[in-house]
Backbone and ligand atoms as CSV (ligand in chain L), in Angstrom:
chain,resi,resn,atom,element,x,y,z
A,1,MET,N,N,390.958,79.238,86.502
A,1,MET,CA,C,391.133,80.741,86.425
A,1,MET,C,C,392.563,81.158,86.240
A,2,ILE,N,N,392.701,82.090,85.396
A,2,ILE,CA,C,394.096,82.570,85.133
A,2,ILE,C,C,394.592,83.207,86.486
A,3,ASP,N,N,395.914,83.081,86.641
A,3,ASP,CA,C,396.508,83.651,87.785
A,3,ASP,C,C,397.153,84.960,87.473
A,4,PHE,N,N,396.614,86.014,87.886
A,4,PHE,CA,C,396.960,87.339,87.542
A,4,PHE,C,C,398.445,87.682,87.845
A,5,ASN,N,N,398.983,87.012,88.896
A,5,ASN,CA,C,400.349,87.141,89.228
A,5,ASN,C,C,401.283,86.617,88.137
A,6,ASP,N,N,400.843,85.441,87.646
A,6,ASP,CA,C,401.653,84.850,86.693
A,6,ASP,C,C,401.451,85.650,85.329
A,7,TYR,N,N,400.264,86.085,85.005
A,7,TYR,CA,C,400.009,86.830,83.835
A,7,TYR,C,C,400.834,88.138,83.815
A,8,GLN,N,N,400.914,88.737,84.990
A,8,GLN,CA,C,401.708,89.974,85.078
A,8,GLN,C,C,403.194,89.747,84.904
A,9,GLU,N,N,403.651,88.742,85.513
A,9,GLU,CA,C,405.052,88.369,85.350
A,9,GLU,C,C,405.532,88.214,83.913
A,10,ARG,N,N,404.513,87.535,83.139
A,10,ARG,CA,C,404.754,87.220,81.751
A,10,ARG,C,C,404.589,88.465,80.931
A,11,ALA,N,N,403.663,89.221,81.208
A,11,ALA,CA,C,403.200,90.424,80.425
A,11,ALA,C,C,404.454,91.436,80.514
A,12,ILE,N,N,404.942,91.665,81.666
A,12,ILE,CA,C,405.949,92.714,81.821
A,12,ILE,C,C,407.421,92.411,81.174
A,13,THR,N,N,407.482,91.132,80.894
A,13,THR,CA,C,408.848,90.891,80.083
A,13,THR,C,C,408.827,91.439,78.624
A,14,THR,N,N,407.616,91.898,78.258
A,14,THR,CA,C,407.502,92.334,76.930
A,14,THR,C,C,407.298,94.016,76.955
A,15,LYS,N,N,407.774,94.516,78.144
A,15,LYS,CA,C,407.780,95.923,78.308
A,15,LYS,C,C,408.786,96.696,77.333
A,16,ILE,N,N,408.459,97.702,76.831
A,16,ILE,CA,C,409.385,98.418,75.848
A,16,ILE,C,C,409.527,99.860,76.146
A,17,TYR,N,N,408.959,100.464,77.278
A,17,TYR,CA,C,409.272,101.834,77.682
A,17,TYR,C,C,410.100,101.913,78.702
A,18,SER,N,N,410.686,103.142,78.973
A,18,SER,CA,C,411.752,103.328,80.005
A,18,SER,C,C,411.258,103.401,81.356
A,19,ASP,N,N,411.885,103.034,82.371
A,19,ASP,CA,C,411.424,103.099,83.787
A,19,ASP,C,C,410.964,104.363,84.319
A,20,GLU,N,N,411.677,105.535,83.770
A,20,GLU,CA,C,411.402,106.899,84.274
A,20,GLU,C,C,410.006,107.284,84.028
A,21,ILE,N,N,409.411,106.821,82.906
A,21,ILE,CA,C,408.044,107.241,82.425
A,21,ILE,C,C,406.980,106.184,82.837
A,22,GLY,N,N,407.466,105.106,83.585
A,22,GLY,CA,C,406.631,103.901,83.787
A,22,GLY,C,C,405.123,104.161,84.230
A,23,VAL,N,N,405.086,104.946,85.332
A,23,VAL,CA,C,403.792,105.056,85.929
A,23,VAL,C,C,402.736,105.878,85.067
A,24,PRO,N,N,403.127,107.003,84.523
A,24,PRO,CA,C,402.182,107.823,83.676
A,24,PRO,C,C,401.915,107.051,82.341
A,25,TYR,N,N,402.956,106.329,81.843
A,25,TYR,CA,C,402.794,105.646,80.676
A,25,TYR,C,C,401.805,104.560,80.658
A,26,VAL,N,N,401.787,103.768,81.806
A,26,VAL,CA,C,400.838,102.700,81.795
A,26,VAL,C,C,399.414,103.190,82.030
A,27,VAL,N,N,399.415,104.274,82.736
A,27,VAL,CA,C,397.957,104.953,83.120
A,27,VAL,C,C,397.453,105.386,81.812
A,28,LEU,N,N,398.260,106.110,81.030
A,28,LEU,CA,C,397.801,106.604,79.599
A,28,LEU,C,C,397.467,105.328,78.795
A,29,GLY,N,N,398.188,104.352,78.921
A,29,GLY,CA,C,397.859,103.104,78.256
A,29,GLY,C,C,396.535,102.533,78.540
A,30,ILE,N,N,396.107,102.510,79.690
A,30,ILE,CA,C,394.954,101.957,80.230
A,30,ILE,C,C,393.844,102.827,79.606
A,31,ILE,N,N,393.885,104.270,79.804
A,31,ILE,CA,C,392.885,105.122,79.280
A,31,ILE,C,C,392.750,104.933,77.757
A,32,GLY,N,N,393.859,104.879,77.025
A,32,GLY,CA,C,393.807,104.753,75.637
A,32,GLY,C,C,393.115,103.427,75.173
A,33,GLU,N,N,393.549,102.321,75.740
A,33,GLU,CA,C,393.085,101.179,75.354
A,33,GLU,C,C,391.626,100.823,75.710
A,34,VAL,N,N,391.184,101.337,76.910
A,34,VAL,CA,C,389.699,101.178,77.200
A,34,VAL,C,C,388.915,102.018,76.256
A,35,GLY,N,N,389.413,103.230,75.850
A,35,GLY,CA,C,388.801,103.936,74.807
A,35,GLY,C,C,388.586,103.267,73.532
A,36,GLU,N,N,389.703,102.493,73.066
A,36,GLU,CA,C,389.619,101.744,71.857
A,36,GLU,C,C,388.604,100.598,71.993
A,37,PHE,N,N,388.597,100.022,73.205
A,37,PHE,CA,C,387.659,98.896,73.359
A,37,PHE,C,C,386.338,99.453,73.231
A,38,ILE,N,N,385.904,100.684,73.770
A,38,ILE,CA,C,384.638,101.119,73.746
A,38,ILE,C,C,384.313,101.560,72.261
A,39,GLU,N,N,385.255,102.064,71.570
A,39,GLU,CA,C,385.033,102.408,70.205
A,39,GLU,C,C,384.643,101.175,69.355
A,40,LYS,N,N,385.412,100.187,69.464
A,40,LYS,CA,C,385.213,98.770,68.725
A,40,LYS,C,C,383.862,98.126,69.308
A,41,MET,N,N,383.418,98.345,70.509
A,41,MET,CA,C,382.260,97.722,71.034
A,41,MET,C,C,381.115,98.230,70.102
A,42,LYS,N,N,381.036,99.372,69.686
A,42,LYS,CA,C,379.916,99.975,68.907
A,42,LYS,C,C,379.887,99.267,67.602
A,43,GLU,N,N,380.899,98.586,67.095
A,43,GLU,CA,C,380.989,98.191,65.738
A,43,GLU,C,C,380.738,96.694,65.563
A,44,VAL,N,N,380.716,95.945,66.677
A,44,VAL,CA,C,380.829,94.476,66.583
A,44,VAL,C,C,379.677,93.864,65.874
A,45,GLU,N,N,379.751,93.424,64.663
A,45,GLU,CA,C,378.665,92.741,63.997
A,45,GLU,C,C,379.060,91.501,63.342
A,46,ASP,N,N,380.237,91.239,63.184
A,46,ASP,CA,C,380.807,89.923,62.677
A,46,ASP,C,C,382.025,89.553,63.374
A,47,GLU,N,N,382.502,88.366,62.979
A,47,GLU,CA,C,383.759,87.693,63.672
A,47,GLU,C,C,384.896,88.538,63.562
A,48,PHE,N,N,385.113,89.157,62.331
A,48,PHE,CA,C,386.287,90.009,62.209
A,48,PHE,C,C,386.379,91.095,63.094
A,49,GLU,N,N,385.169,91.862,63.377
A,49,GLU,CA,C,385.149,92.895,64.246
A,49,GLU,C,C,385.291,92.469,65.700
A,50,LYS,N,N,384.728,91.211,65.975
A,50,LYS,CA,C,384.857,90.738,67.332
A,50,LYS,C,C,386.353,90.406,67.681
A,51,ASP,N,N,387.117,90.055,66.608
A,51,ASP,CA,C,388.567,89.865,66.726
A,51,ASP,C,C,389.250,91.040,67.198
A,52,LEU,N,N,388.905,92.152,66.436
A,52,LEU,CA,C,389.450,93.408,66.842
A,52,LEU,C,C,389.117,93.935,68.258
A,53,LEU,N,N,387.908,93.529,68.576
A,53,LEU,CA,C,387.527,93.870,70.027
A,53,LEU,C,C,388.344,93.068,70.992
A,54,THR,N,N,388.578,91.702,70.719
A,54,THR,CA,C,389.387,91.042,71.683
A,54,THR,C,C,390.772,91.444,71.779
A,55,LYS,N,N,391.283,92.002,70.656
A,55,LYS,CA,C,392.690,92.539,70.736
A,55,LYS,C,C,392.744,93.689,71.710
A,56,GLU,N,N,391.687,94.572,71.702
A,56,GLU,CA,C,391.820,95.716,72.700
A,56,GLU,C,C,391.638,95.206,74.046
A,57,ILE,N,N,390.837,94.128,74.348
A,57,ILE,CA,C,390.755,93.578,75.678
A,57,ILE,C,C,392.127,93.126,76.145
A,58,GLY,N,N,392.770,92.422,75.252
A,58,GLY,CA,C,394.223,92.073,75.637
A,58,GLY,C,C,395.070,93.278,75.919
A,59,ASP,N,N,394.991,94.293,75.112
A,59,ASP,CA,C,395.779,95.562,75.356
A,59,ASP,C,C,395.435,96.051,76.746
A,60,VAL,N,N,394.099,96.177,77.202
A,60,VAL,CA,C,393.798,96.833,78.416
A,60,VAL,C,C,394.415,96.023,79.534
A,61,TYR,N,N,394.281,94.664,79.510
A,61,TYR,CA,C,394.779,93.970,80.504
A,61,TYR,C,C,396.312,94.028,80.706
A,62,TRP,N,N,397.025,94.149,79.488
A,62,TRP,CA,C,398.466,94.305,79.522
A,62,TRP,C,C,398.794,95.448,80.360
A,63,TYR,N,N,398.086,96.613,80.031
A,63,TYR,CA,C,398.529,97.885,80.847
A,63,TYR,C,C,397.956,97.902,82.293
A,64,LEU,N,N,396.886,96.984,82.584
A,64,LEU,CA,C,396.568,96.856,83.956
A,64,LEU,C,C,397.743,96.178,84.673
A,65,ALA,N,N,398.101,95.134,84.133
A,65,ALA,CA,C,399.174,94.284,84.735
A,65,ALA,C,C,400.418,95.248,84.846
A,66,GLY,N,N,400.731,96.021,83.791
A,66,GLY,CA,C,401.884,96.886,83.833
A,66,GLY,C,C,401.730,97.985,84.952
A,67,PHE,N,N,400.486,98.363,85.162
A,67,PHE,CA,C,400.313,99.369,86.211
A,67,PHE,C,C,400.770,98.742,87.587
A,68,PHE,N,N,400.354,97.589,87.842
A,68,PHE,CA,C,400.765,96.912,89.089
A,68,PHE,C,C,402.271,96.717,89.157
A,69,SER,N,N,402.897,96.418,88.094
A,69,SER,CA,C,404.311,96.329,88.092
A,69,SER,C,C,405.036,97.678,88.379
A,70,GLU,N,N,404.475,98.504,87.830
A,70,GLU,CA,C,405.173,99.943,87.966
A,70,GLU,C,C,405.035,100.507,89.375
A,71,ILE,N,N,403.924,100.092,90.132
A,71,ILE,CA,C,403.889,100.445,91.617
A,71,ILE,C,C,404.310,99.372,92.503
A,72,GLU,N,N,404.928,98.339,91.913
A,72,GLU,CA,C,405.573,97.326,92.562
A,72,GLU,C,C,404.552,96.509,93.459
A,73,LYS,N,N,403.518,96.130,92.833
A,73,LYS,CA,C,402.576,95.369,93.545
A,73,LYS,C,C,402.258,94.065,92.601
A,74,ASN,N,N,401.567,93.117,93.229
A,74,ASN,CA,C,401.197,91.912,92.535
A,74,ASN,C,C,399.648,91.947,92.198
A,75,MET,N,N,399.275,92.052,90.980
A,75,MET,CA,C,397.900,92.079,90.479
A,75,MET,C,C,397.184,90.943,91.149
A,76,GLY,N,N,397.525,89.730,91.048
A,76,GLY,CA,C,396.855,88.597,91.542
A,76,GLY,C,C,396.614,88.631,93.125
A,77,ASP,N,N,397.354,89.429,93.862
A,77,ASP,CA,C,397.137,89.560,95.239
A,77,ASP,C,C,395.912,90.417,95.584
A,78,HIS,N,N,395.528,91.195,94.579
A,78,HIS,CA,C,394.495,92.317,94.784
A,78,HIS,C,C,393.309,92.191,93.933
A,79,ILE,N,N,393.483,91.668,92.688
A,79,ILE,CA,C,392.309,91.502,91.887
A,79,ILE,C,C,391.783,90.172,91.643
A,80,GLN,N,N,390.434,90.055,91.842
A,80,GLN,CA,C,389.848,88.664,91.768
A,80,GLN,C,C,388.853,88.623,90.603
A,81,PHE,N,N,388.774,87.334,90.061
A,81,PHE,CA,C,387.575,87.068,89.138
A,81,PHE,C,C,386.301,86.844,89.882
A,82,THR,N,N,385.429,87.753,89.796
A,82,THR,CA,C,384.133,87.514,90.495
A,82,THR,C,C,383.031,87.643,89.305
A,83,LYS,N,N,381.985,86.859,89.334
A,83,LYS,CA,C,380.977,86.910,88.407
A,83,LYS,C,C,380.091,88.014,88.924
A,84,THR,N,N,380.096,89.199,88.429
A,84,THR,CA,C,379.314,90.386,88.784
A,84,THR,C,C,378.295,90.477,87.712
A,85,LEU,N,N,376.999,90.515,88.245
A,85,LEU,CA,C,375.939,90.801,87.219
A,85,LEU,C,C,375.664,92.260,87.186
A,86,LEU,N,N,375.737,92.814,86.054
A,86,LEU,CA,C,375.494,94.220,85.795
A,86,LEU,C,C,374.492,94.395,84.707
A,87,ALA,N,N,373.903,95.594,84.692
A,87,ALA,CA,C,373.244,95.960,83.572
A,87,ALA,C,C,374.330,96.523,82.467
A,88,VAL,N,N,374.015,96.131,81.148
A,88,VAL,CA,C,375.083,96.592,80.133
A,88,VAL,C,C,375.429,98.016,80.342
A,89,ASP,N,N,374.466,98.930,80.445
A,89,ASP,CA,C,374.621,100.346,80.548
A,89,ASP,C,C,375.602,100.662,81.708
A,90,ASP,N,N,375.292,100.029,82.750
A,90,ASP,CA,C,376.070,100.334,83.921
A,90,ASP,C,C,377.630,99.964,83.688
A,91,ALA,N,N,377.634,98.673,83.109
A,91,ALA,CA,C,379.100,98.169,82.918
A,91,ALA,C,C,379.734,99.251,81.984
A,92,ILE,N,N,379.095,99.789,80.918
A,92,ILE,CA,C,379.836,100.705,80.105
A,92,ILE,C,C,380.050,101.905,80.818
A,93,GLU,N,N,379.140,102.463,81.685
A,93,GLU,CA,C,379.354,103.568,82.496
A,93,GLU,C,C,380.680,103.366,83.346
A,94,ILE,N,N,380.771,102.205,83.954
A,94,ILE,CA,C,381.901,101.974,84.810
A,94,ILE,C,C,383.332,102.093,83.836
A,95,ILE,N,N,383.221,101.480,82.718
A,95,ILE,CA,C,384.504,101.455,82.039
A,95,ILE,C,C,384.859,102.781,81.530
A,96,MET,N,N,383.757,103.704,81.318
A,96,MET,CA,C,384.014,105.065,80.819
A,96,MET,C,C,384.648,105.953,81.991
A,97,ILE,N,N,384.156,105.672,83.218
A,97,ILE,CA,C,384.559,106.539,84.292
A,97,ILE,C,C,385.820,106.075,85.008
A,98,ALA,N,N,385.924,104.842,85.244
A,98,ALA,CA,C,387.098,104.323,85.966
A,98,ALA,C,C,388.529,104.676,85.515
A,99,PRO,N,N,388.805,104.680,84.177
A,99,PRO,CA,C,390.097,105.186,83.794
A,99,PRO,C,C,390.355,106.646,84.049
A,100,ALA,N,N,389.250,107.509,84.082
A,100,ALA,CA,C,389.535,108.931,84.462
A,100,ALA,C,C,389.800,109.011,85.886
A,101,GLN,N,N,389.002,108.194,86.685
A,101,GLN,CA,C,389.269,108.290,88.190
A,101,GLN,C,C,390.679,107.606,88.481
A,102,LEU,N,N,391.140,106.778,87.749
A,102,LEU,CA,C,392.493,106.289,87.970
A,102,LEU,C,C,393.505,107.249,87.636
A,103,ALA,N,N,393.226,108.064,86.523
A,103,ALA,CA,C,394.130,109.137,86.175
A,103,ALA,C,C,394.256,110.110,87.169
A,104,GLU,N,N,393.095,110.494,87.883
A,104,GLU,CA,C,393.129,111.498,88.955
A,104,GLU,C,C,393.844,111.056,90.141
A,105,LEU,N,N,393.728,109.741,90.506
A,105,LEU,CA,C,394.439,109.166,91.697
A,105,LEU,C,C,395.858,109.160,91.393
A,106,THR,N,N,396.203,108.733,90.139
A,106,THR,CA,C,397.657,108.743,89.834
A,106,THR,C,C,398.352,110.058,89.689
A,107,LYS,N,N,397.579,111.008,89.325
A,107,LYS,CA,C,398.017,112.407,89.248
A,107,LYS,C,C,398.518,112.820,90.691
A,108,LYS,N,N,397.631,112.597,91.666
A,108,LYS,CA,C,397.924,112.907,93.015
A,108,LYS,C,C,399.114,112.150,93.560
A,109,PHE,N,N,399.164,110.800,93.104
A,109,PHE,CA,C,400.301,109.984,93.622
A,109,PHE,C,C,401.586,110.659,93.073
A,110,LEU,N,N,401.604,110.997,91.938
A,110,LEU,CA,C,402.886,111.447,91.256
A,110,LEU,C,C,403.207,112.869,91.908
A,111,ARG,N,N,402.123,113.704,92.144
A,111,ARG,CA,C,402.353,114.964,92.798
A,111,ARG,C,C,402.931,114.895,94.283
A,112,ASP,N,N,402.335,113.999,94.987
A,112,ASP,CA,C,402.420,113.989,96.508
A,112,ASP,C,C,403.383,112.836,96.951
A,113,GLU,N,N,403.596,111.899,96.250
A,113,GLU,CA,C,404.362,110.606,96.782
A,113,GLU,C,C,405.545,110.090,95.969
A,114,TYR,N,N,405.255,110.002,94.648
A,114,TYR,CA,C,406.277,109.465,93.760
A,114,TYR,C,C,407.549,110.346,93.961
A,115,PRO,N,N,408.759,109.628,93.930
A,115,PRO,CA,C,409.143,108.324,93.645
A,115,PRO,C,C,409.012,107.462,94.897
A,116,ASN,N,N,408.362,107.918,95.950
A,116,ASN,CA,C,408.304,106.944,97.143
A,116,ASN,C,C,407.103,106.076,96.942
A,117,GLN,N,N,406.950,105.146,97.763
A,117,GLN,CA,C,405.821,104.160,97.727
A,117,GLN,C,C,404.401,104.861,97.753
A,118,MET,N,N,403.555,104.373,97.135
A,118,MET,CA,C,402.172,104.738,97.143
A,118,MET,C,C,401.491,104.592,98.537
A,119,SER,N,N,400.915,105.496,99.088
A,119,SER,CA,C,400.248,105.307,100.437
A,119,SER,C,C,399.255,104.219,100.340
A,120,ALA,N,N,399.156,103.517,101.605
A,120,ALA,CA,C,398.266,102.291,101.511
A,120,ALA,C,C,396.732,102.818,101.297
A,121,GLU,N,N,396.481,103.954,101.739
A,121,GLU,CA,C,395.182,104.518,101.593
A,121,GLU,C,C,394.796,104.749,100.017
A,122,ARG,N,N,395.774,105.380,99.335
A,122,ARG,CA,C,395.585,105.569,97.923
A,122,ARG,C,C,395.652,104.215,97.128
A,123,PHE,N,N,396.379,103.304,97.605
A,123,PHE,CA,C,396.439,102.074,96.885
A,123,PHE,C,C,395.123,101.308,97.046
A,124,GLU,N,N,394.653,101.431,98.239
A,124,GLU,CA,C,393.195,100.769,98.439
A,124,GLU,C,C,392.123,101.377,97.435
A,125,LYS,N,N,392.199,102.599,97.350
A,125,LYS,CA,C,391.242,103.260,96.377
A,125,LYS,C,C,391.368,102.735,94.926
A,126,ILE,N,N,392.654,102.624,94.570
A,126,ILE,CA,C,393.023,102.305,93.212
A,126,ILE,C,C,392.670,100.818,93.006
A,127,VAL,N,N,392.816,99.932,93.956
A,127,VAL,CA,C,392.382,98.560,93.853
A,127,VAL,C,C,390.936,98.444,93.627
A,128,LYS,N,N,390.141,99.113,94.518
A,128,LYS,CA,C,388.752,99.064,94.328
A,128,LYS,C,C,388.307,99.451,92.961
A,129,LEU,N,N,388.943,100.500,92.350
A,129,LEU,CA,C,388.664,101.067,91.150
A,129,LEU,C,C,389.025,100.011,89.944
A,130,ILE,N,N,390.192,99.491,90.130
A,130,ILE,CA,C,390.621,98.413,89.058
A,130,ILE,C,C,389.823,97.107,89.141
A,131,GLN,N,N,389.377,96.741,90.328
A,131,GLN,CA,C,388.562,95.656,90.489
A,131,GLN,C,C,387.094,95.892,89.825
A,132,GLN,N,N,386.626,97.022,90.009
A,132,GLN,CA,C,385.402,97.514,89.269
A,132,GLN,C,C,385.604,97.485,87.880
A,133,LEU,N,N,386.648,98.071,87.325
A,133,LEU,CA,C,386.875,98.030,85.900
A,133,LEU,C,C,387.016,96.602,85.356
A,134,HIS,N,N,387.780,95.749,86.101
A,134,HIS,CA,C,387.876,94.462,85.649
A,134,HIS,C,C,386.540,93.714,85.718
A,135,ASP,N,N,385.688,93.874,86.747
A,135,ASP,CA,C,384.370,93.281,86.813
A,135,ASP,C,C,383.581,93.652,85.589
A,136,ALA,N,N,383.579,94.906,85.260
A,136,ALA,CA,C,382.751,95.405,84.180
A,136,ALA,C,C,383.343,94.857,82.772
A,137,MET,N,N,384.688,94.804,82.712
A,137,MET,CA,C,385.204,94.269,81.406
A,137,MET,C,C,384.908,92.791,81.305
A,138,TYR,N,N,385.148,92.073,82.398
A,138,TYR,CA,C,384.794,90.594,82.481
A,138,TYR,C,C,383.366,90.393,82.141
A,139,PHE,N,N,382.427,91.228,82.719
A,139,PHE,CA,C,380.997,90.981,82.290
A,139,PHE,C,C,380.796,91.362,80.881
A,140,LEU,N,N,381.229,92.386,80.325
A,140,LEU,CA,C,381.164,92.620,79.035
A,140,LEU,C,C,381.788,91.678,78.014
A,141,CYS,N,N,382.808,91.111,78.385
A,141,CYS,CA,C,383.346,90.002,77.674
A,141,CYS,C,C,382.367,88.883,77.464
A,142,SER,N,N,381.786,88.514,78.719
A,142,SER,CA,C,380.728,87.378,78.613
A,142,SER,C,C,379.553,87.699,77.766
A,143,GLU,N,N,379.232,89.149,77.827
A,143,GLU,CA,C,378.049,89.540,76.938
A,143,GLU,C,C,378.392,89.294,75.405
A,144,TYR,N,N,379.683,89.492,75.076
A,144,TYR,CA,C,380.171,89.186,73.673
A,144,TYR,C,C,380.623,87.847,73.495
A,145,GLN,N,N,380.386,86.979,74.424
A,145,GLN,CA,C,380.806,85.573,74.296
A,145,GLN,C,C,382.329,85.544,74.071
A,146,VAL,N,N,383.128,86.382,74.771
A,146,VAL,CA,C,384.597,86.364,74.579
A,146,VAL,C,C,385.046,85.746,75.966
A,147,ASN,N,N,385.970,84.734,75.729
A,147,ASN,CA,C,386.686,84.189,76.945
A,147,ASN,C,C,387.769,84.879,77.348
A,148,LEU,N,N,387.696,85.700,78.380
A,148,LEU,CA,C,388.714,86.590,78.825
A,148,LEU,C,C,390.080,85.855,78.886
A,149,GLU,N,N,390.024,84.827,79.539
A,149,GLU,CA,C,391.213,84.023,79.930
A,149,GLU,C,C,391.931,83.639,78.674
A,150,ASP,N,N,391.306,83.093,77.661
A,150,ASP,CA,C,391.827,82.748,76.382
A,150,ASP,C,C,392.493,83.974,75.712
A,151,VAL,N,N,391.837,85.090,75.778
A,151,VAL,CA,C,392.257,86.333,75.198
A,151,VAL,C,C,393.567,86.786,75.830
A,152,LEU,N,N,393.639,86.615,77.227
A,152,LEU,CA,C,394.940,86.964,77.850
A,152,LEU,C,C,396.048,86.029,77.413
A,153,GLU,N,N,395.800,84.718,77.539
A,153,GLU,CA,C,396.751,83.850,77.035
A,153,GLU,C,C,397.296,84.024,75.630
A,154,ALA,N,N,396.331,84.383,74.709
A,154,ALA,CA,C,396.725,84.564,73.332
A,154,ALA,C,C,397.481,85.811,73.149
A,155,ASN,N,N,397.217,86.817,73.911
A,155,ASN,CA,C,397.907,88.103,73.785
A,155,ASN,C,C,399.318,87.986,74.339
A,156,ILE,N,N,399.545,87.316,75.386
A,156,ILE,CA,C,400.943,87.078,75.941
A,156,ILE,C,C,401.664,86.259,74.908
A,157,ALA,N,N,401.106,85.311,74.287
A,157,ALA,CA,C,401.814,84.495,73.354
A,157,ALA,C,C,402.243,85.284,72.079
A,158,LYS,N,N,401.329,86.193,71.731
A,158,LYS,CA,C,401.620,87.064,70.701
A,158,LYS,C,C,402.846,88.032,70.860
A,159,LEU,N,N,402.811,88.534,72.065
A,159,LEU,CA,C,403.795,89.545,72.384
A,159,LEU,C,C,405.189,88.846,72.608
A,160,GLN,N,N,405.160,87.589,73.267
A,160,GLN,CA,C,406.312,86.922,73.526
A,160,GLN,C,C,406.940,86.556,72.070
A,161,SER,N,N,406.084,86.093,71.160
A,161,SER,CA,C,406.662,85.717,69.846
A,161,SER,C,C,407.270,86.964,69.191
A,162,ARG,N,N,406.621,88.151,69.287
A,162,ARG,CA,C,407.189,89.340,68.721
A,162,ARG,C,C,408.541,89.631,69.345
A,163,LYS,N,N,408.524,89.502,70.693
A,163,LYS,CA,C,409.752,89.725,71.322
A,163,LYS,C,C,410.850,88.913,70.842
A,164,ASP,N,N,410.552,87.548,70.676
A,164,ASP,CA,C,411.497,86.560,70.306
A,164,ASP,C,C,412.020,86.884,68.812
A,165,ARG,N,N,411.192,87.521,68.028
A,165,ARG,CA,C,411.624,87.819,66.652
A,165,ARG,C,C,412.110,89.195,66.620
A,166,GLY,N,N,412.251,89.924,67.771
A,166,GLY,CA,C,412.844,91.199,67.807
A,166,GLY,C,C,411.957,92.321,67.197
A,167,THR,N,N,410.611,92.099,67.064
A,167,THR,CA,C,409.819,93.126,66.461
A,167,THR,C,C,408.841,93.844,67.411
A,168,LEU,N,N,409.195,93.838,68.685
A,168,LEU,CA,C,408.471,94.646,69.514
A,168,LEU,C,C,408.722,96.107,69.572
A,169,GLY,N,N,409.939,96.322,68.975
A,169,GLY,CA,C,410.270,97.837,68.757
A,169,GLY,C,C,410.621,98.539,69.980
A,170,GLY,N,N,411.125,99.745,69.758
A,170,GLY,CA,C,411.519,100.644,70.953
A,170,GLY,C,C,412.840,100.272,71.476
A,171,ASP,N,N,413.366,101.244,72.304
A,171,ASP,CA,C,414.665,100.968,72.893
A,171,ASP,C,C,414.569,100.950,74.454
A,172,GLY,N,N,413.481,100.608,74.937
A,172,GLY,CA,C,413.278,100.604,76.362
A,172,GLY,C,C,413.858,99.434,76.977
A,173,ASP,N,N,413.471,99.296,78.238
A,173,ASP,CA,C,413.941,98.278,79.039
A,173,ASP,C,C,412.981,97.038,78.824
A,174,THR,N,N,413.555,95.792,78.454
A,174,THR,CA,C,412.660,94.703,78.107
A,174,THR,C,C,413.125,93.584,79.136
A,175,ARG,N,N,412.988,93.797,80.346
A,175,ARG,CA,C,413.508,92.881,81.441
A,175,ARG,C,C,412.832,91.477,81.153
L,1,MG,MG,MG,394.881,98.833,71.318
C-alpha cells in the first residue's frame, strides 16, 4: 500500500501557490478537481477517456495531501486504505457532498481559528469526511479498473519532472 505520509511529502515539493492562501487554495482545489473527476466519469468509454479520468484522480489526491500539509498534519497518520463496498450511486453521492461539507468546515476554521491551529474536534470531523471521500474514490477507481496507487505514483513522477524542467509555473513557494 502506498504510504500517504511519503506521498504527501513528495507531493508538496511541487507546490506553487503562496503560503498565505494555502488553506483556501487547496480546498478550492479539492472541490474543483472532484468536479472534474465527476465530469469525466460520465464520459469514460475508451482508454483515452479513462486516461483523462485517471489524471483527475491524481489531481484530487494532490490537493488532499496539500490540505493536510496546509493544516500541518500527516495524511498517512489519519487516512487509511480500506476496502469499502458501496453501491455506485452512494459512492457518487459521497464524492458530490463531501467536498461541499469540507468547504463548510474550512470556512468555519478560517473564521474562528485560523491562523491558530485547528481544534481537535473540527479536525476529527474533517478526517472522517476525507476518509469517506477517499473510500468512495478508491471504490470508484476499482469500478473503473484504475489502480489508485499506480495513479498516485505516476502523478508525482510527472509533477517532479515538470518541476525539474522548470515548467510547473507560478512564482509561489516550491519547498
Ligand atoms: Mg484536473
